[in-house]
One Martini backbone bead per residue (centre of mass of N, CA, C, O) as a GRO file, in nm:
protein
  229
    1UNK     BB    1  14.732 -10.602  12.102
    2UNK     BB    2  14.399 -10.545  12.045
    3UNK     BB    3  14.066 -10.722  12.059
    4UNK     BB    4  13.766 -10.595  12.023
    5UNK     BB    5  13.537 -10.497  12.278
    6UNK     BB    6  13.493 -10.185  12.447
    7UNK     BB    7  13.466 -10.045  12.792
    8UNK     BB    8  13.530  -9.745  12.965
    9UNK     BB    9  13.651  -9.675  13.296
   10UNK     BB   10  13.622  -9.371  13.473
   11UNK     BB   11  13.776  -9.191  13.759
   12UNK     BB   12  13.670  -8.932  13.980
   13UNK     BB   13  13.646  -8.762  14.299
   14UNK     BB   14  13.546  -8.483  14.168
   15UNK     BB   15  13.365  -8.238  14.015
   16UNK     BB   16  13.609  -8.066  13.925
   17UNK     BB   17  13.754  -8.297  13.773
   18UNK     BB   18  13.515  -8.335  13.583
   19UNK     BB   19  13.500  -8.054  13.445
   20UNK     BB   20  13.818  -8.016  13.374
   21UNK     BB   21  13.962  -8.320  13.327
   22UNK     BB   22  14.112  -8.402  13.551
   23UNK     BB   23  14.246  -8.721  13.492
   24UNK     BB   24  14.103  -8.813  13.229
   25UNK     BB   25  14.315  -8.777  13.010
   26UNK     BB   26  14.517  -8.973  13.139
   27UNK     BB   27  14.333  -9.219  13.112
   28UNK     BB   28  14.280  -9.198  12.800
   29UNK     BB   29  14.582  -9.230  12.733
   30UNK     BB   30  14.637  -9.511  12.867
   31UNK     BB   31  14.444  -9.656  12.698
   32UNK     BB   32  14.555  -9.600  12.408
   33UNK     BB   33  14.821  -9.725  12.463
   34UNK     BB   34  14.724 -10.007  12.525
   35UNK     BB   35  14.584 -10.064  12.259
   36UNK     BB   36  14.762  -9.990  12.011
   37UNK     BB   37  14.557 -10.062  11.812
   38UNK     BB   38  14.387 -10.267  11.621
   39UNK     BB   39  14.088 -10.485  11.627
   40UNK     BB   40  13.891 -10.218  11.772
   41UNK     BB   41  13.626 -10.117  11.997
   42UNK     BB   42  13.475  -9.825  12.144
   43UNK     BB   43  13.166  -9.823  12.258
   44UNK     BB   44  13.229  -9.680  12.556
   45UNK     BB   45  13.220  -9.415  12.797
   46UNK     BB   46  13.262  -9.414  13.163
   47UNK     BB   47  13.192  -9.167  13.412
   48UNK     BB   48  13.304  -9.124  13.745
   49UNK     BB   49  13.182  -8.920  14.016
   50UNK     BB   50  13.364  -9.034  14.304
   51UNK     BB   51  13.429  -9.147  14.594
   52UNK     BB   52  13.629  -9.401  14.716
   53UNK     BB   53  13.456  -9.446  14.983
   54UNK     BB   54  13.226  -9.534  14.824
   55UNK     BB   55  13.005  -9.798  14.729
   56UNK     BB   56  12.834  -9.654  14.525
   57UNK     BB   57  12.826  -9.725  14.153
   58UNK     BB   58  12.639  -9.654  13.900
   59UNK     BB   59  12.845  -9.640  13.661
   60UNK     BB   60  12.959  -9.916  13.688
   61UNK     BB   61  12.685 -10.059  13.661
   62UNK     BB   62  12.656  -9.950  13.354
   63UNK     BB   63  12.904 -10.070  13.244
   64UNK     BB   64  12.849 -10.366  13.293
   65UNK     BB   65  12.586 -10.380  13.141
   66UNK     BB   66  12.705 -10.306  12.863
   67UNK     BB   67  12.891 -10.544  12.847
   68UNK     BB   68  12.671 -10.761  12.854
   69UNK     BB   69  12.518 -10.652  12.589
   70UNK     BB   70  12.806 -10.638  12.395
   71UNK     BB   71  13.037 -10.829  12.467
   72UNK     BB   72  13.239 -10.664  12.657
   73UNK     BB   73  13.526 -10.505  12.776
   74UNK     BB   74  13.658 -10.383  13.060
   75UNK     BB   75  13.822 -10.077  13.088
   76UNK     BB   76  14.080  -9.982  13.320
   77UNK     BB   77  14.302  -9.741  13.419
   78UNK     BB   78  14.247  -9.762  13.736
   79UNK     BB   79  14.302  -9.984  14.041
   80UNK     BB   80  14.495  -9.926  14.275
   81UNK     BB   81  14.309  -9.723  14.447
   82UNK     BB   82  14.073  -9.980  14.464
   83UNK     BB   83  14.192 -10.232  14.606
   84UNK     BB   84  14.033 -10.164  14.906
   85UNK     BB   85  13.754 -10.189  14.763
   86UNK     BB   86  13.507 -10.403  14.793
   87UNK     BB   87  13.267 -10.316  14.618
   88UNK     BB   88  13.442 -10.295  14.354
   89UNK     BB   89  13.557 -10.595  14.353
   90UNK     BB   90  13.283 -10.747  14.365
   91UNK     BB   91  13.168 -10.636  14.112
   92UNK     BB   92  13.376 -10.766  13.925
   93UNK     BB   93  13.360 -11.053  14.019
   94UNK     BB   94  13.018 -11.085  13.980
   95UNK     BB   95  12.947 -10.970  13.679
   96UNK     BB   96  13.039 -11.153  13.420
   97UNK     BB   97  13.307 -10.981  13.337
   98UNK     BB   98  13.555 -10.880  13.148
   99UNK     BB   99  13.885 -10.734  13.224
  100UNK     BB  100  14.102 -10.442  13.204
  101UNK     BB  101  14.403 -10.315  13.359
  102UNK     BB  102  14.647 -10.087  13.296
  103UNK     BB  103  14.808 -10.084  13.584
  104UNK     BB  104  14.706 -10.420  13.589
  105UNK     BB  105  14.737 -10.639  13.350
  106UNK     BB  106  14.732 -10.928  13.533
  107UNK     BB  107  14.468 -10.891  13.608
  108UNK     BB  108  14.184 -11.076  13.732
  109UNK     BB  109  13.919 -11.249  13.858
  110UNK     BB  110  14.097 -11.391  14.064
  111UNK     BB  111  14.269 -11.162  14.176
  112UNK     BB  112  14.021 -10.987  14.255
  113UNK     BB  113  13.907 -11.209  14.454
  114UNK     BB  114  14.140 -11.190  14.649
  115UNK     BB  115  14.124 -10.893  14.707
  116UNK     BB  116  13.829 -10.921  14.818
  117UNK     BB  117  13.908 -11.096  15.055
  118UNK     BB  118  14.099 -10.908  15.199
  119UNK     BB  119  13.875 -10.683  15.229
  120UNK     BB  120  13.682 -10.850  15.385
  121UNK     BB  121  13.873 -10.927  15.616
  122UNK     BB  122  13.906 -10.644  15.718
  123UNK     BB  123  13.601 -10.598  15.770
  124UNK     BB  124  13.583 -10.827  15.980
  125UNK     BB  125  13.780 -10.710  16.181
  126UNK     BB  126  13.638 -10.455  16.239
  127UNK     BB  127  13.370 -10.595  16.336
  128UNK     BB  128  13.506 -10.738  16.572
  129UNK     BB  129  13.609 -10.486  16.716
  130UNK     BB  130  13.318 -10.369  16.752
  131UNK     BB  131  13.198 -10.599  16.918
  132UNK     BB  132  13.409 -10.581  17.151
  133UNK     BB  133  13.322 -10.298  17.235
  134UNK     BB  134  13.020 -10.361  17.291
  135UNK     BB  135  13.083 -10.576  17.508
  136UNK     BB  136  13.229 -10.383  17.698
  137UNK     BB  137  12.993 -10.187  17.731
  138UNK     BB  138  12.793 -10.390  17.844
  139UNK     BB  139  12.970 -10.471  18.096
  140UNK     BB  140  12.945 -10.159  18.202
  141UNK     BB  141  12.611 -10.108  18.147
  142UNK     BB  142  12.547 -10.058  17.859
  143UNK     BB  143  12.278  -9.997  17.657
  144UNK     BB  144  12.176 -10.227  17.405
  145UNK     BB  145  12.090 -10.353  17.121
  146UNK     BB  146  11.955 -10.614  16.973
  147UNK     BB  147  12.023 -10.894  16.817
  148UNK     BB  148  11.941 -11.021  16.465
  149UNK     BB  149  11.992 -11.290  16.338
  150UNK     BB  150  11.985 -11.461  16.051
  151UNK     BB  151  11.849 -11.693  15.871
  152UNK     BB  152  11.951 -11.986  15.735
  153UNK     BB  153  11.949 -12.156  15.460
  154UNK     BB  154  11.815 -12.423  15.351
  155UNK     BB  155  11.861 -12.682  15.132
  156UNK     BB  156  11.607 -12.634  14.963
  157UNK     BB  157  11.673 -12.341  14.899
  158UNK     BB  158  11.945 -12.405  14.756
  159UNK     BB  159  11.813 -12.575  14.527
  160UNK     BB  160  11.621 -12.351  14.427
  161UNK     BB  161  11.843 -12.155  14.341
  162UNK     BB  162  11.990 -12.341  14.139
  163UNK     BB  163  11.722 -12.368  13.946
  164UNK     BB  164  11.701 -12.029  13.914
  165UNK     BB  165  11.962 -11.917  13.751
  166UNK     BB  166  11.848 -11.874  13.466
  167UNK     BB  167  11.613 -11.696  13.533
  168UNK     BB  168  11.786 -11.467  13.676
  169UNK     BB  169  11.962 -11.404  13.421
  170UNK     BB  170  11.726 -11.313  13.243
  171UNK     BB  171  11.621 -11.082  13.422
  172UNK     BB  172  11.887 -10.928  13.427
  173UNK     BB  173  11.910 -10.877  13.126
  174UNK     BB  174  11.640 -10.732  13.099
  175UNK     BB  175  11.722 -10.493  13.278
  176UNK     BB  176  11.951 -10.402  13.098
  177UNK     BB  177  11.766 -10.361  12.837
  178UNK     BB  178  11.529 -10.171  12.907
  179UNK     BB  179  11.666  -9.880  12.872
  180UNK     BB  180  11.718  -9.921  12.568
  181UNK     BB  181  11.425  -9.971  12.475
  182UNK     BB  182  11.315  -9.704  12.577
  183UNK     BB  183  11.498  -9.535  12.396
  184UNK     BB  184  11.395  -9.634  12.132
  185UNK     BB  185  11.096  -9.559  12.161
  186UNK     BB  186  11.154  -9.251  12.211
  187UNK     BB  187  11.277  -9.240  11.893
  188UNK     BB  188  11.002  -9.402  11.741
  189UNK     BB  189  10.966  -9.698  11.810
  190UNK     BB  190  10.674  -9.894  11.801
  191UNK     BB  191  10.774 -10.190  11.734
  192UNK     BB  192  10.918 -10.492  11.772
  193UNK     BB  193  11.068 -10.492  11.497
  194UNK     BB  194  11.204 -10.214  11.540
  195UNK     BB  195  11.362 -10.276  11.784
  196UNK     BB  196  11.519 -10.508  11.680
  197UNK     BB  197  11.665 -10.349  11.473
  198UNK     BB  198  11.808 -10.155  11.660
  199UNK     BB  199  11.961 -10.360  11.822
  200UNK     BB  200  12.119 -10.461  11.568
  201UNK     BB  201  12.248 -10.192  11.503
  202UNK     BB  202  12.395 -10.177  11.793
  203UNK     BB  203  12.532 -10.456  11.851
  204UNK     BB  204  12.318 -10.626  12.022
  205UNK     BB  205  12.303 -10.929  12.156
  206UNK     BB  206  12.181 -11.194  12.237
  207UNK     BB  207  12.230 -11.442  12.471
  208UNK     BB  208  12.336 -11.625  12.211
  209UNK     BB  209  12.451 -11.419  11.973
  210UNK     BB  210  12.220 -11.309  11.808
  211UNK     BB  211  11.946 -11.204  11.653
  212UNK     BB  212  11.682 -11.000  11.646
  213UNK     BB  213  11.337 -11.031  11.737
  214UNK     BB  214  11.014 -10.978  11.827
  215UNK     BB  215  10.985 -11.221  12.025
  216UNK     BB  216  11.254 -11.148  12.199
  217UNK     BB  217  11.145 -10.871  12.291
  218UNK     BB  218  10.891 -10.970  12.446
  219UNK     BB  219  11.040 -11.144  12.644
  220UNK     BB  220  11.186 -10.916  12.784
  221UNK     BB  221  10.945 -10.761  12.875
  222UNK     BB  222  10.809 -10.975  13.042
  223UNK     BB  223  11.046 -10.993  13.246
  224UNK     BB  224  11.075 -10.676  13.320
  225UNK     BB  225  10.725 -10.650  13.281
  226UNK     BB  226  10.523 -10.781  13.456
  227UNK     BB  227  10.210 -10.857  13.470
  228UNK     BB  228   9.924 -10.728  13.610
  229UNK     BB  229   9.653 -10.886  13.769
   0.00000   0.00000   0.00000
């Protein structure tokens, strides 16, 4: 039995499956069976119609942002078919969001991190084989473009990045919140106080888990849309 707030992420690989519901209903049923009652709420359902071979997953990014805003758990119906997709796994590992996978209930951020390392290792092996092939081609006299390795960050840059973590997190959360605030404005909320009330009504907590005020809304807007000098 589950407790808390959840956002479900469903994926189908073709437009036809998305329109017909083929595969989606089975995933919804699996999620319902997994939750099996309890004191929980499904905040939203996000559906991705995307090939498993593609790395960009805008709907997954949307679901992760919603989880961060609501303090919800990402609920995935099927992860097994995506277990070799490094981009998907890295998104889960690095998103700062807890998740549950119905078909792999023991998976967590640690095991997904390990799966991502395996996927990355395979990608590196493929890259190494590609470089070896290019070197062999160059040895045969084939003209190749020059490599331009990027400079590694120095220690001072590393320390600066460490000091900037809080600021980066605040800016990232503001970016998550901005589309929600714009939607609230479009619905007729004109003042910061009205926006704060709508955020509270939607049960979206502040970064510290509290209630919104006009001042806090202004801070988010300042971070998301810095004034142009």
